[in-house]
All heavy atoms as an XYZ file, in Angstrom:
711
protein
N      40.572     55.534    142.030
C      41.843     56.207    142.031
C      41.599     57.679    142.357
O      40.872     58.366    141.631
C      42.507     56.053    140.664
C      43.679     56.973    140.471
S      44.426     56.747    138.875
C      46.095     56.657    139.379
N      42.203     58.172    143.414
C      42.063     59.592    143.751
C      42.722     60.474    142.691
O      43.841     60.209    142.266
C      42.783     59.723    145.085
C      42.919     58.330    145.611
C      42.941     57.436    144.419
N      41.994     61.485    142.252
C      42.474     62.381    141.207
C      41.695     63.684    141.307
O      40.501     63.672    141.596
C      42.237     61.751    139.828
C      42.486     62.605    138.602
C      43.981     62.831    138.399
C      41.887     61.954    137.379
N      42.374     64.785    141.054
C      41.721     66.091    141.043
C      41.746     66.632    139.625
O      42.810     66.724    139.018
C      42.461     67.051    141.984
C      41.963     68.491    142.009
C      40.529     68.554    142.525
C      42.880     69.338    142.865
N      40.586     66.968    139.089
C      40.494     67.576    137.772
C      40.073     69.023    137.952
O      39.052     69.300    138.572
C      39.492     66.833    136.891
C      39.970     65.446    136.541
C      39.025     64.745    135.600
O      37.829     64.692    135.824
N      39.577     64.200    134.537
N      40.871     69.937    137.404
C      40.627     71.363    137.582
C      40.000     72.009    136.358
O      40.341     71.676    135.227
C      41.943     72.084    137.871
C      42.684     71.702    139.145
C      43.999     72.464    139.219
C      41.832     71.975    140.360
N      39.104     72.933    136.604
C      38.605     73.875    135.621
C      38.200     75.107    136.418
O      38.183     75.080    137.642
C      37.446     73.319    134.803
S      35.923     73.087    135.731
N      37.899     76.181    135.751
C      37.534     77.401    136.456
C      36.366     78.055    135.741
O      35.980     77.646    134.640
C      38.722     78.353    136.524
C      38.772     79.127    137.838
O      37.701     79.371    138.432
O      39.877     79.490    138.260
N      35.815     79.063    136.363
C      34.695     79.769    135.768
C      34.182     80.844    136.702
O      34.777     81.111    137.749
N      33.076     81.443    136.355
C      32.495     82.503    137.195
C      31.904     81.915    138.472
O      31.502     80.755    138.513
C      31.407     83.101    136.305
C      31.077     82.040    135.319
C      32.318     81.216    135.128
N      31.854     82.731    139.511
C      31.310     82.289    140.798
C      29.821     81.962    140.698
O      29.340     81.038    141.347
C      31.551     83.351    141.858
N      29.094     82.721    139.893
C      27.659     82.481    139.746
C      27.402     81.420    138.696
O      27.992     81.453    137.615
C      26.944     83.772    139.368
C      26.930     84.771    140.495
C      25.965     85.905    140.245
O      24.934     85.690    139.565
O      26.259     87.006    140.719
N      26.528     80.505    139.032
C      26.205     79.450    138.073
C      25.347     80.014    136.946
O      24.671     81.036    137.124
C      25.539     78.277    138.762
C      24.134     78.534    139.249
C      23.538     77.341    139.939
N      23.084     76.395    138.937
C      22.501     75.250    139.194
N      22.305     74.880    140.418
N      22.115     74.455    138.240
N      25.366     79.358    135.807
C      24.539     79.814    134.684
C      23.072     79.911    135.081
O      22.593     79.180    135.952
C      24.757     78.724    133.629
C      26.097     78.155    133.964
C      26.182     78.202    135.463
N      22.361     80.815    134.411
C      20.983     81.107    134.761
C      19.958     80.094    134.304
O      18.854     80.054    134.830
N      20.294     79.280    133.334
C      19.329     78.301    132.836
C      19.991     76.936    132.696
O      21.216     76.819    132.684
C      18.791     78.734    131.468
O      19.801     78.610    130.478
N      19.157     75.919    132.579
C      19.677     74.563    132.382
C      20.488     74.490    131.094
O      21.542     73.873    131.058
C      18.530     73.560    132.361
C      18.989     72.137    132.098
C      17.886     71.134    132.336
N      18.137     69.833    131.810
C      19.088     69.005    132.177
N      19.951     69.356    133.085
N      19.208     67.800    131.634
N      20.002     75.129    130.043
C      20.710     75.114    128.760
C      22.102     75.731    128.895
O      23.082     75.178    128.391
C      19.904     75.862    127.700
C      20.562     75.859    126.328
C      19.756     76.623    125.297
O      18.518     76.683    125.403
O      20.401     77.169    124.376
N      22.202     76.855    129.583
C      23.502     77.501    129.786
C      24.419     76.632    130.655
O      25.628     76.582    130.421
C      23.330     78.874    130.442
C      22.674     79.892    129.540
C      22.313     81.168    130.267
O      22.030     81.129    131.485
O      22.305     82.220    129.613
N      23.859     75.942    131.634
C      24.637     75.040    132.483
C      25.204     73.882    131.667
O      26.370     73.510    131.818
C      23.769     74.518    133.626
C      24.446     73.632    134.658
C      25.562     74.374    135.377
C      23.418     73.125    135.671
N      24.394     73.327    130.791
C      24.850     72.233    129.931
C      25.964     72.710    129.000
O      26.981     72.037    128.832
C      23.671     71.622    129.130
C      24.158     70.684    128.048
C      22.714     70.911    130.079
N      25.795     73.887    128.417
C      26.832     74.432    127.528
C      28.133     74.621    128.299
O      29.211     74.218    127.825
C      26.363     75.754    126.888
C      25.250     75.485    125.880
C      27.540     76.478    126.221
C      24.538     76.727    125.389
N      28.055     75.224    129.480
C      29.267     75.435    130.276
C      29.937     74.111    130.629
O      31.148     73.954    130.466
C      28.947     76.202    131.550
C      30.177     76.416    132.428
C      29.843     77.057    133.742
O      29.263     76.356    134.608
O      30.168     78.241    133.905
N      29.166     73.145    131.103
C      29.756     71.895    131.562
C      30.333     71.054    130.429
O      31.334     70.370    130.617
C      28.742     71.073    132.348
O      27.696     70.635    131.514
N      29.738     71.128    129.250
C      30.193     70.293    128.138
C      31.207     70.955    127.224
O      32.037     70.275    126.623
C      28.996     69.861    127.286
C      28.105     68.884    127.971
C      27.020     68.416    127.044
N      26.100     67.516    127.743
C      24.929     67.155    127.275
N      24.522     67.600    126.101
N      24.166     66.348    127.960
N      31.149     72.292    127.106
C      32.005     72.881    126.069
C      32.535     74.274    126.350
O      33.137     74.867    125.472
C      31.247     72.906    124.737
O      30.087     73.702    124.838
N      32.376     74.801    127.546
C      32.913     76.150    127.805
C      33.354     76.331    129.253
O      32.854     77.180    129.977
C      31.902     77.233    127.412
C      31.701     77.370    125.930
C      32.984     77.585    125.119
O      33.958     78.195    125.618
O      33.021     77.105    123.980
N      34.326     75.533    129.662
C      34.893     75.704    131.003
C      36.120     76.595    130.909
O      36.712     76.760    129.857
C      35.269     74.355    131.597
C      34.059     73.484    131.817
C      34.412     72.298    132.636
N      33.493     71.213    132.382
C      33.690     69.988    132.794
N      34.780     69.688    133.463
N      32.814     69.063    132.540
N      36.520     77.135    132.049
C      37.620     78.081    132.058
C      38.958     77.488    132.444
O      39.052     76.419    133.047
N      39.998     78.220    132.105
C      41.368     77.856    132.444
C      41.543     77.940    133.956
O      41.144     78.943    134.569
C      42.368     78.805    131.738
C      43.793     78.532    132.192
C      42.234     78.698    130.233
N      42.104     76.923    134.584
C      42.353     76.996    136.018
C      43.135     78.262    136.378
O      44.150     78.578    135.757
C      43.178     75.729    136.302
C      42.721     74.769    135.241
C      42.521     75.632    134.019
N      42.610     78.982    137.366
C      43.259     80.203    137.824
C      42.746     81.468    137.183
O      43.018     82.560    137.668
N      41.970     81.366    136.112
C      41.447     82.554    135.434
C      40.032     82.915    135.879
O      39.520     83.951    135.504
C      41.449     82.364    133.913
C      42.822     82.395    133.289
C      42.775     82.364    131.759
O      41.673     82.257    131.164
O      43.854     82.433    131.175
N      39.404     82.072    136.664
C      38.029     82.311    137.075
C      37.913     82.646    138.548
O      38.863     83.130    139.160
N      36.760     82.323    139.109
C      36.438     82.717    140.483
C      36.158     81.526    141.399
O      35.522     81.678    142.431
C      35.214     83.643    140.454
C      35.436     84.887    139.634
C      34.163     85.704    139.446
O      33.047     85.139    139.501
O      34.287     86.914    139.241
N      36.667     80.344    141.066
C      36.344     79.150    141.846
C      37.164     78.990    143.127
O      36.887     78.098    143.911
C      36.512     77.886    141.005
C      35.425     77.644    139.984
C      35.503     76.562    139.146
C      34.346     78.494    139.851
C      34.524     76.313    138.200
C      33.353     78.269    138.910
C      33.444     77.157    138.076
N      38.176     79.784    143.361
C      38.989     79.630    144.567
C      39.827     78.362    144.543
O      39.957     77.671    145.553
N      40.390     78.068    143.393
C      41.114     76.817    143.231
C      42.367     76.729    144.089
O      42.716     75.650    144.575
C      41.498     76.612    141.754
C      40.330     76.454    140.781
C      40.852     76.313    139.364
C      39.473     75.265    141.160
N      43.075     77.838    144.277
C      44.320     77.807    145.048
C      44.045     77.303    146.471
O      44.730     76.404    146.964
C      45.014     79.188    145.065
C      46.178     79.197    146.046
C      45.496     79.551    143.670
N      43.031     77.838    147.114
C      42.699     77.402    148.475
C      42.261     75.941    148.500
O      42.640     75.192    149.403
C      41.613     78.297    149.060
N      41.483     75.538    147.523
C      41.021     74.148    147.472
C      42.188     73.190    147.279
O      42.295     72.177    147.969
C      39.997     73.979    146.351
N      43.080     73.513    146.351
C      44.235     72.649    146.084
C      45.169     72.630    147.292
O      45.703     71.582    147.654
C      44.977     73.096    144.806
C      46.290     72.357    144.640
C      44.093     72.875    143.582
N      45.365     73.769    147.937
C      46.253     73.837    149.102
C      45.755     72.962    150.247
O      46.545     72.484    151.054
C      46.404     75.282    149.571
N      44.453     72.722    150.313
C      43.880     71.912    151.388
C      44.000     70.410    151.129
O      43.736     69.610    152.027
C      42.409     72.284    151.570
N      44.420     70.032    149.936
C      44.512     68.621    149.562
C      45.950     68.128    149.657
O      46.890     68.923    149.640
C      43.980     68.442    148.138
C      42.509     68.801    147.960
C      42.139     68.835    146.488
C      41.628     67.809    148.702
N      46.141     66.811    149.729
C      47.505     66.273    149.779
C      48.307     66.656    148.535
O      47.790     66.605    147.412
C      47.296     64.752    149.817
C      45.882     64.547    150.251
C      45.120     65.758    149.796
N      49.554     67.036    148.739
C      50.418     67.448    147.627
C      50.670     66.304    146.645
O      50.985     66.535    145.487
C      51.735     67.985    148.163
N      50.502     65.073    147.082
C      50.760     63.912    146.222
C      49.583     63.553    145.323
O      49.696     62.663    144.483
C      51.116     62.699    147.088
O      50.028     62.384    147.950
N      48.460     64.238    145.479
C      47.267     63.940    144.687
C      47.503     64.285    143.219
O      47.882     65.413    142.897
C      46.079     64.743    145.218
C      44.713     64.441    144.624
C      44.271     63.023    144.982
C      43.697     65.444    145.140
N      47.301     63.337    142.298
C      47.456     63.656    140.873
C      46.444     64.717    140.436
O      45.300     64.712    140.871
C      47.174     62.325    140.167
C      47.375     61.278    141.214
C      46.992     61.926    142.515
N      46.887     65.623    139.570
C      46.056     66.731    139.118
C      46.050     66.775    137.598
O      47.081     66.572    136.955
C      46.589     68.074    139.672
C      45.786     69.242    139.140
C      46.578     68.063    141.189
N      44.888     67.055    137.038
C      44.770     67.268    135.596
C      43.792     68.418    135.359
O      43.129     68.872    136.276
C      44.269     65.999    134.893
O      42.919     65.736    135.224
N      43.733     68.859    134.129
C      42.749     69.871    133.744
C      41.649     69.180    132.959
O      41.924     68.380    132.067
C      43.396     70.958    132.897
N      40.410     69.465    133.316
C      39.274     69.024    132.512
C      38.484     70.273    132.203
O      37.633     70.703    132.968
C      38.407     68.009    133.248
C      37.282     67.529    132.355
C      36.363     66.520    133.011
O      36.512     66.229    134.200
O      35.471     66.046    132.299
N      38.836     70.887    131.093
C      38.259     72.187    130.771
C      37.978     72.284    129.278
O      38.675     72.983    128.549
C      39.210     73.295    131.222
N      36.944     71.594    128.812
C      36.620     71.708    127.394
C      36.175     73.135    127.054
O      35.481     73.770    127.829
C      35.478     70.711    127.205
C      34.874     70.545    128.561
C      35.981     70.759    129.543
N      36.626     73.626    125.911
C      36.182     74.936    125.442
C      36.245     74.948    123.919
O      37.305     75.153    123.328
C      37.053     76.064    126.002
O      36.628     77.298    125.452
N      35.108     74.729    123.310
C      35.048     74.744    121.846
C      35.531     76.080    121.292
O      36.281     76.131    120.317
C      33.616     74.474    121.369
C      33.125     73.083    121.738
O      33.955     72.205    122.053
O      31.894     72.875    121.719
N      35.116     77.165    121.936
C      35.483     78.499    121.464
C      36.983     78.726    121.532
O      37.595     79.189    120.572
C      34.748     79.550    122.303
C      35.090     80.998    121.966
C      34.358     81.978    122.884
N      34.598     81.752    124.299
C      35.670     82.229    124.961
N      36.573     82.938    124.329
N      35.806     81.992    126.242
N      37.603     78.380    122.655
C      39.036     78.636    122.824
C      39.880     77.714    121.952
O      40.922     78.105    121.459
C      39.433     78.510    124.293
C      38.635     79.360    125.257
C      39.036     80.772    125.544
N      40.334     81.097    126.005
C      40.692     81.333    127.260
N      39.836     81.184    128.242
N      41.905     81.713    127.538
N      39.447     76.472    121.750
C      40.163     75.575    120.843
C      40.114     76.129    119.429
O      41.118     76.106    118.708
C      39.607     74.136    120.899
C      40.172     73.280    119.775
C      39.915     73.495    122.251
N      38.961     76.665    119.034
C      38.845     77.263    117.699
C      39.782     78.458    117.557
O      40.364     78.673    116.492
C      37.399     77.673    117.428
N      39.947     79.239    118.633
C      40.822     80.416    118.597
C      42.302     80.049    118.636
O      43.109     80.629    117.910
C      40.533     81.325    119.798
C      39.190     82.004    119.777
C      38.876     82.714    121.097
O      39.724     82.735    122.010
O      37.759     83.243    121.212
N      42.671     79.108    119.505
C      44.083     78.818    119.793
C      44.620     77.563    119.130
O      45.830     77.358    119.105
C      44.271     78.664    121.313
C      43.848     79.831    122.183
C      43.879     79.438    123.653
C      44.754     81.028    121.922
N      43.740     76.706    118.660
C      44.151     75.391    118.184
C      44.277     74.454    119.377
O      44.360     74.888    120.525
N      44.296     73.165    119.100
C      44.339     72.181    120.182
C      45.611     72.295    121.009
O      45.571     72.255    122.238
C      44.187     70.778    119.612
C      42.800     70.530    119.061
C      42.664     69.196    118.361
O      43.667     68.454    118.248
O      41.542     68.887    117.923
N      46.758     72.429    120.353
C      48.023     72.527    121.077
C      48.092     73.811    121.899
O      48.518     73.794    123.059
C      49.211     72.442    120.117
C      50.590     72.429    120.764
C      50.728     71.286    121.768
C      51.671     72.326    119.689
N      47.650     74.914    121.331
C      47.629     76.180    122.061
C      46.738     76.104    123.287
O      47.088     76.607    124.359
N      45.577     75.467    123.139
C      44.660     75.310    124.265
C      45.289     74.425    125.340
O      45.240     74.733    126.533
C      43.330     74.738    123.788
C      42.320     74.497    124.865
C      41.720     73.316    125.153
C      41.776     75.439    125.798
N      40.845     73.464    126.208
C      40.862     74.769    126.612
C      41.982     76.806    126.017
C      40.149     75.389    127.639
C      41.276     77.438    127.040
C      40.373     76.726    127.833
N      45.911     73.327    124.931
C      46.565     72.431    125.894
C      47.675     73.170    126.647
O      47.811     73.015    127.865
C      47.120     71.210    125.185
N      48.439     73.968    125.947
C      49.518     74.731    126.600
C      48.952     75.748    127.589
O      49.500     75.938    128.676
C      50.377     75.427    125.554
C      51.283     74.479    124.812
C      52.139     75.208    123.802
N      53.106     74.296    123.229
C      53.550     74.353    121.993
N      53.135     75.310    121.171
N      54.433     73.481    121.556
N      47.872     76.402    127.219
C      47.254     77.379    128.118
C      46.707     76.685    129.370
O      46.873     77.185    130.490
C      46.141     78.144    127.394
C      45.476     79.265    128.171
C      46.489     80.329    128.599
C      44.369     79.894    127.333
N      46.082     75.526    129.200
C      45.590     74.773    130.347
C      46.731     74.348    131.262
O      46.641     74.475    132.489
C      44.814     73.540    129.898
C      43.445     73.796    129.274
C      42.848     72.492    128.770
C      42.518     74.470    130.262
N      47.818     73.855    130.674
C      48.970     73.446    131.483
C      49.530     74.630    132.256
O      49.844     74.515    133.439
C      50.057     72.824    130.622
C      51.253     72.368    131.466
C      52.338     71.751    130.650
C      53.491     71.227    131.471
N      53.965     72.018    132.567
N      49.637     75.757    131.603
C      50.132     76.959    132.264
C      49.234     77.349    133.435
O      49.715     77.712    134.520
C      50.214     78.100    131.245
O      50.567     79.293    131.865
N      47.928     77.269    133.244
C      46.989     77.594    134.311
C      47.096     76.630    135.481
O      47.125     77.046    136.643
N      47.165     75.329    135.190
C      47.305     74.332    136.253
C      48.617     74.545    136.998
O      48.652     74.536    138.233
C      47.222     72.895    135.690
C      47.640     71.871    136.738
C      45.824     72.593    135.184
N      49.707     74.758    136.259
C      51.010     74.995    136.902
C      50.953     76.200    137.834
O      51.487     76.159    138.949
C      52.104     75.197    135.851
C      52.496     73.917    135.130
O      52.112     72.822    135.592
O      53.179     74.028    134.094
N      50.305     77.278    137.406
C      50.208     78.482    138.238
C      49.398     78.209    139.506
O      49.784     78.631    140.596
C      49.588     79.629    137.440
N      48.286     77.496    139.382
C      47.471     77.164    140.550
C      48.273     76.289    141.518
O      48.273     76.529    142.728
C      46.153     76.465    140.136
C      45.442     75.851    141.342
C      45.234     77.440    139.418
N      48.981     75.292    140.995
C      49.763     74.405    141.860
C      50.886     75.157    142.560
O      51.143     74.933    143.750
C      50.334     73.238    141.050
C      49.311     72.256    140.471
C      50.018     71.186    139.652
C      48.465     71.648    141.557
N      51.541     76.057    141.852
C      52.619     76.850    142.450
C      52.079     77.726    143.572
O      52.661     77.795    144.662
C      53.317     77.712    141.381
O      53.923     76.827    140.420
C      54.381     78.599    141.978
N      50.961     78.384    143.323
C      50.362     79.242    144.353
C      49.879     78.413    145.543
O      50.040     78.824    146.700
C      49.211     80.048    143.766
C      49.649     81.098    142.777
C      48.459     81.762    142.103
O      47.364     81.805    142.634
N      48.683     82.284    140.910
N      49.303     77.248    145.282
C      48.840     76.379    146.368
C      50.026     75.873    147.185
O      49.953     75.817    148.419
C      48.037     75.205    145.806
N      51.113     75.538    146.511
C      52.319     75.084    147.201
C      52.858     76.188    148.101
O      53.235     75.943    149.242
C      53.368     74.653    146.178
C      54.548     73.949    146.817
O      54.341     73.116    147.721
O      55.692     74.234    146.406
N      52.876     77.413    147.607
C      53.333     78.549    148.412
C      52.429     78.755    149.620
O      52.896     79.069    150.712
C      53.353     79.830    147.580
O      54.300     79.735    146.554
N      51.124     78.570    149.424
C      50.170     78.708    150.521
C      50.424     77.640    151.580
O      50.448     77.927    152.781
C      48.725     78.599    149.996
O      48.511     79.639    149.053
C      47.710     78.699    151.115
N      50.642     76.397    151.133
C      50.914     75.307    152.070
C      52.217     75.556    152.816
O      52.290     75.396    154.024
C      51.003     73.972    151.330
C      49.668     73.444    150.885
C      49.805     72.170    150.082
O      50.798     71.946    149.391
N      48.788     71.334    150.153
N      53.258     75.956    152.104
C      54.543     76.211    152.728
C      54.434     77.363    153.720
O      54.983     77.300    154.817
C      55.611     76.515    151.685
C      56.043     75.337    150.796
C      57.002     75.815    149.723
C      56.657     74.238    151.636
N      53.741     78.411    153.334
C      53.558     79.546    154.229
C      52.837     79.146    155.491
O      53.216     79.522    156.601
N      51.802     78.334    155.345
C      51.062     77.848    156.510
C      51.925     76.974    157.399
O      51.914     77.095    158.616
N      52.726     76.096    156.779
C      53.604     75.239    157.562
C      54.665     76.037    158.290
O      54.991     75.769    159.430
C      54.265     74.181    156.676
C      53.258     73.164    156.155
O      52.187     73.018    156.715
N      53.603     72.494    155.086
N      55.228     77.037    157.616
C      56.243     77.869    158.238
C      55.660     78.675    159.394
O      56.277     78.817    160.444
C      56.901     78.787    157.217
C      57.754     78.102    156.144
C      58.225     79.117    155.124
C      58.950     77.399    156.766
N      54.458     79.184    159.208
C      53.803     79.951    160.279
C      53.557     79.051    161.477
O      53.768     79.447    162.626
C      52.477     80.546    159.793
C      52.669     81.645    158.772
O      53.788     82.175    158.656
O      51.671     81.978    158.105
N      53.089     77.841    161.226
C      52.830     76.915    162.312
C      54.123     76.523    163.012
O      54.189     76.483    164.238
C      52.126     75.648    161.763
O      50.942     76.052    161.093
C      51.793     74.674    162.870
N      55.170     76.254    162.224
C      56.462     75.868    162.810
C      57.028     76.996    163.645
O      57.602     76.762    164.708
C      57.446     75.473    161.700
N      56.863     78.225    163.186
C      57.402     79.371    163.913
C      56.662     79.628    165.213
O      57.212     80.224    166.143
N      55.438     79.165    165.320
C      54.643     79.423    166.530
C      54.989     78.467    167.663
O      54.613     78.691    168.787
C      53.156     79.305    166.182
N      55.709     77.392    167.359
C      56.032     76.396    168.403
C      57.089     76.881    169.344
O      57.914     77.637    169.152
C      56.476     75.096    167.745
C      55.321     74.403    167.069
C      55.766     73.081    166.514
C      54.616     72.376    165.829
N      54.957     71.098    165.320
């Protein structure tokens, strides 16, 4: 089943295997808050592709609670999708105007 799972983070990968494991298992970022270029990636994919957030963060759940973390993730995904949609529409309009 085609599906896109979003998370974000710094452009540079962690410096050690241990740091990479920590990031991948328990400290990913909110979509749109990092440096992964998610808007461009999402804009290049079909608009009908299902999207979810896969961004575990033990630290942020401890700070915000589970519901607060879920709401923040949803807000981040919504913002990325809105920006990607605007990018796609802008590209389509530019192409249509050039004909």
